[in-house]
N, C-alpha and C positions, 0 to 999 in steps of 0.2 A: 391683408398681405398688399405688397408691393410686390408683385408682379414684372414691370418694371423691371424691379433693379434686383428680384428674383432672390427676395428674402420674405420671410414670413412671421411674427412673433408670437408667443403664446407663455401659457405659464403651467408649471406642473405642480401644485401647491406653491411656494415659497421659491421652486426653481426657475428663473426669469432662463425661454428656450425657446430658441431661432433655427426655421428648418433656411438651406443653402442651397437655392438651386446651383447645381455646379455647370447643369448644360441640358441637353438629352441625345440619347444617343435611338437611330434603327436598330431594329432588331426584324429579324425575318420571324413572324411567329411560330411558322413551326420547329422553333427550336426549343417552344413549349408546349410540345407536345411526340419527344423524340420516338415515344412508345406504339402511334397514331401516327395514320393515315394523315398529311397534308391535308385535303380534304379534307377531313375531320375538323384537325383546327381551322381551318375556317370558311365552314359552314358553322362551326357551334360562334365564333365571336362573330359569323354576318349576322347569327339572332338578336346582337346586340349593334345590327348598324357600324360592325367596328370591320378598320380596312385588312381583309385576309390577306395578303400577303408580307406587306410591315408593320410594325405596331413604333411609334416613337418616345420612347419611354424616356421620364423622366433619370434627373440621376441627383440626390437630393441627403445633403450630408447637414447633420444637424448640431450646434452651439451652443451648449450648456452652462450656465451661469452660478452655480451653489449661497453664491458669497462668499465662498471662500475658496473658490476652484473653477475659473474656464475650462471643461474637457468639451474638446471637438469631437465628432466622433464618424470615425471615416474622413480622408480631404478631397474625393474625387477623380477623376482619369486624367489632372493633370495635361501636363504640354501631349500627353498619348490620344490617337485613334484608331478603335479598334478597325480592323484592316476588314477590309473590299463594305463597310457602315459610313453609310451620311449620321455624319452628325456634330456636335456643338455644344463643348466640354472644358472643361480648365476654368470656368469662371469662380470658383471657392476666393483663391487669395484679391482678386481687384470688391471681393462684393464685401467679404471682411474687413476691406480698406473703409472701403464706403458706411460702415455701421465702426466705424473709430474701434475694430478690431483690429490691433500690429502680428503679425503671430508671433513674435517672441512675449508677445502677453497669453499664448498657451500654456497652460501649467501641465492640462495630460490630451492624448490624443490615443483615441482607443480606438481599433480597427477592429472589426468584427472577422473581416475574414479579408486574406488577401488577394484576391482578384482586382483587376489593375482600377476599375473605376473604384475603387475606396481606397489604392493605397497610391491613385499615379499622381499627389504629387506632394508625395514626405518628405524630398528633396529635388533638387532643383537643377537645371539639368546640366551644369556641373557638377553636381553630385553631392553640394553642397543640403546639408538637416538644414527647412522647412522651414522649421517649428523649434529653432535653435534651446529653448530653456523649458519644454516638455518633457514629461515621461510620456512614451512608448509604449502601449500594451496590446500586444497578440499572444494568440493562446498556443502551448505550447506543437503542439498537431501540424498547426498551419506552418511555422515558422520551419518543421522541422519539413515538412511536402514541397514546400516552396521553392525552401536553397536545398533541397537534393536532387540529383540528377533529373534530368528533364526525359520522360517517356518519350518514346521514338515519335508520338501521333502527332501531326503536324499544327493541326489547329490546335494543338495546348504550345507550341514555340513561343507565342506575342506572349500569355500569362508567363511562362518563369521565361524571356525574356525581361518584360518589366519586373516582376521581380525579386531577378538580380540585382537590375538597376537599380532600386528602391528599398528593395531591405538590405543588399550588403553593405551598402555604408554605414547603414546604423547598426551594424552588427552589437555594438557595444555597447547603443542607447534603449532599445526594444528589450524590455521587459518581456520573456518569456512566462507566462504563468500557468498553470493545471484544475482540474477542478474548477469547482464554482465561487467566483473571492470578490468581497465588497470594493469597488473599486474607489469610493470614497462615502460618506455618511448617504444611507441612501438610495446607494445606486452600487448595483450587484447585475456577476454576469448574472446568463445561465447558456445553459449545456446546448446548440442548436446546431448538431452536426451532420455532415451529405453535404450538402450542397460544395464546402471545402474542410478534412478533415478536424479542422477548429475553430471549422462559425460557427458565434459570438451571439446572442442576444443579451439585453442592458436589458434592466429590470430596475422602472423608477419612480418609487416612490419620497412624494413631498407631503405632513398632515396627513388631508383621507383621500390623496389623487392617487393615481400609481396611470401609472404609460409604460408600454413595453417596445423596445426598439426591435423590431425581428428581422433585419437583417434583411437576408436573401431568405428566409427561411419560405417566405410566398409570396416569391418574384412580381406577380404577377396580377394583377386586382381581379381580373375577373375567371383566368382560368385555371390559377393556384386554387379557387375559393369554389370554383363551381367542379371541376373536374377535379378532384384531389387526388385519381391515382394516374394522374397523366406524369408522363418525367421528363425536367427541365435537361438538354442535353448538354451543358458544361457543372451539371451536379459530377464529386469528385464517387461520389458512394451513393447511387442510385435509389436503393434502398431505403440505408435511413434515412436522405430529404424525405422522403415519403413518409417515412412512420413522423421524422420531429416535424413535416408538415402537421401531418393528425394531430399527432399531442399538442402541439402549442395553439392551432386553430380549436382544439377542445376546447381545450387552457379556456384562453383567451375571452371566448360568447361563454362558458361558464359561469367565469368568472367577472365580463363583462367589462372588461378589461381594453383601456383605449391604447388603440397601438399607432404605431409609427413606421414606417416603410418606403425606403430610400426610392425603389422605382413605381411606387403608386402614387399619382395623379396627385400633384402638388400642391399644397406642402407636404403632402405622404397621412395626413394621419387619417385614423377611423377608426372600426369599430368592427366586430368578423359575430355572427350569428349563425346559428345552423339553420340552414334551407326549410322550403316549407313540408319537400320531402325526409327530410332527415338523412340525406346519405353524400353531402357538403353543405356548404357553408357562403357566405356570401358578405363585402366586405361596402360597409356604409361611408361615406365620405361624413368629416366634421369637420365642425371649425374647432 
């Protein structure tokens, strides 16, 4: 692991993978349990000796090299900053350069969903594509939602602003898929709707190894697992997102599939297992 440069190299069978730290976001912990009292969220985190008000959340992208294609999964926050929150992000491009990976060498940009911290570097501040030679893939449901009319909710304004600035210039480049598709041999999509209407994970298989990129289906490495009925405030469809989270965690724990999660402790790799009570799950980091 190279934490000073913000990357971690590993393999999935014959696929070379690199977790790239785009930066960190400072997020109110109450956001991870908007259907319970903030004091309950703080008390739960206190049992893990974690801060009761703010969480410093990594934002990690994933680079996959199959030998035939370079695939970048999500692009980080780019030049944006989340309103009212401290944090530093937008390090993806510099780290790619330090790795000897230039944007023009990316073959596919796959977007798990269109939240700002996942699409913020699709185009530069002049509106020019960052990854000029790449196919761009986004679920049709997310495209329709984020390029549609913005709701009156002022809390959503920033999200729709970023979507307009990052997606619209690529309208003729982004391939909108439906159903579950094969991105390249060995990498296929898994529907994980709820965080956003078209939120999508990736199952990566090579040889006898498997890894699941869960996107933001379980965005907090403790709360999302230990309190599976708590609702996250940015979800587009809360009930659907709860069902998705439980379904995926049950599958991942049962099949013992390694996971990658962009907002879990860097480099975001771990495994899910049922807790001792059989009510929730626990996530354990692995290398």
